C-alpha positions in Angstrom: 0.0 0.0 0.0 2.8 2.4 0.8 4.3 2.1 -2.7 1.0 3.0 -4.4 0.5 6.0 -2.0 4.1 7.2 -2.8 3.5 6.8 -6.5 0.2 8.8 -6.3 1.9 11.4 -4.2 4.7 11.7 -6.8 2.2 12.2 -9.6 0.3 14.9 -7.6 3.6 16.7 -6.8 4.6 16.5 -10.5 1.3 17.9 -11.5 1.5 20.8 -9.0 5.0 21.6 -10.2 3.8 21.8 -13.8 0.9 24.0 -12.9 3.2 26.3 -11.0 5.5 26.7 -14.0 2.8 27.7 -16.4 3.4 30.9 -18.4 1.0 33.5 -19.8 1.9 32.4 -23.3 3.0 28.8 -23.9 3.5 26.8 -27.0 1.0 24.1 -27.8 2.2 20.8 -29.3 1.7 22.0 -32.8 3.7 25.1 -32.3 6.4 23.2 -30.5 6.5 20.6 -33.3 7.3 23.4 -35.8 10.6 24.0 -34.1 11.6 20.5 -33.0 13.8 19.8 -36.1 15.8 23.0 -35.5 16.0 22.2 -31.7 17.2 18.7 -32.4 19.8 19.9 -34.9 21.1 22.4 -32.4 21.5 19.7 -29.8 23.3 17.5 -32.3 25.7 20.4 -33.0 26.5 20.8 -29.3 24.6 24.2 -29.2 22.2 25.2 -26.5 18.8 25.5 -28.1 17.2 26.7 -24.9 18.9 30.0 -25.3 17.3 30.5 -28.8 14.1 28.6 -28.2 13.2 28.9 -24.5 9.5 28.3 -25.0 10.3 25.0 -26.8 12.4 23.9 -23.9 9.6 24.9 -21.4 7.1 22.9 -23.5 9.4 19.9 -23.6 9.7 19.9 -19.8 5.9 19.7 -19.6 5.0 17.4 -22.5 6.1 13.8 -22.7 4.7 13.4 -26.2 6.8 16.2 -27.7 9.8 14.9 -25.7 9.4 11.5 -27.3 9.1 13.1 -30.7 12.4 15.0 -30.0 14.0 11.7 -29.1 12.9 10.2 -32.3 14.3 13.1 -34.3 17.6 12.9 -32.5 17.8 9.2 -33.3 17.2 9.9 -37.0 19.9 12.6 -37.0 22.3 10.2 -35.3 21.5 7.6 -37.9 22.2 10.0 -40.7 25.4 11.1 -39.1 26.6 7.5 -38.8 25.6 6.7 -42.4 27.7 9.7 -43.6 30.7 8.6 -41.7 
């Protein structure tokens, strides 16, 4: 029972943390997706995309779907880089 309670408490704390970080204007998933390729390329090049695209970074911290999409894009870029080597 203690494990389930802890897991529920973690989910509630995570949700409260996300609510506390909301901004007046935030990107939705569609807006974030428009910038993901550039964000992923910057990461691949060792650049800090959060300096140029802070709202994308904020959205990624909140949205697991877009974070998964970013991971997929990075995998594709890594595959392309290996193929060119």
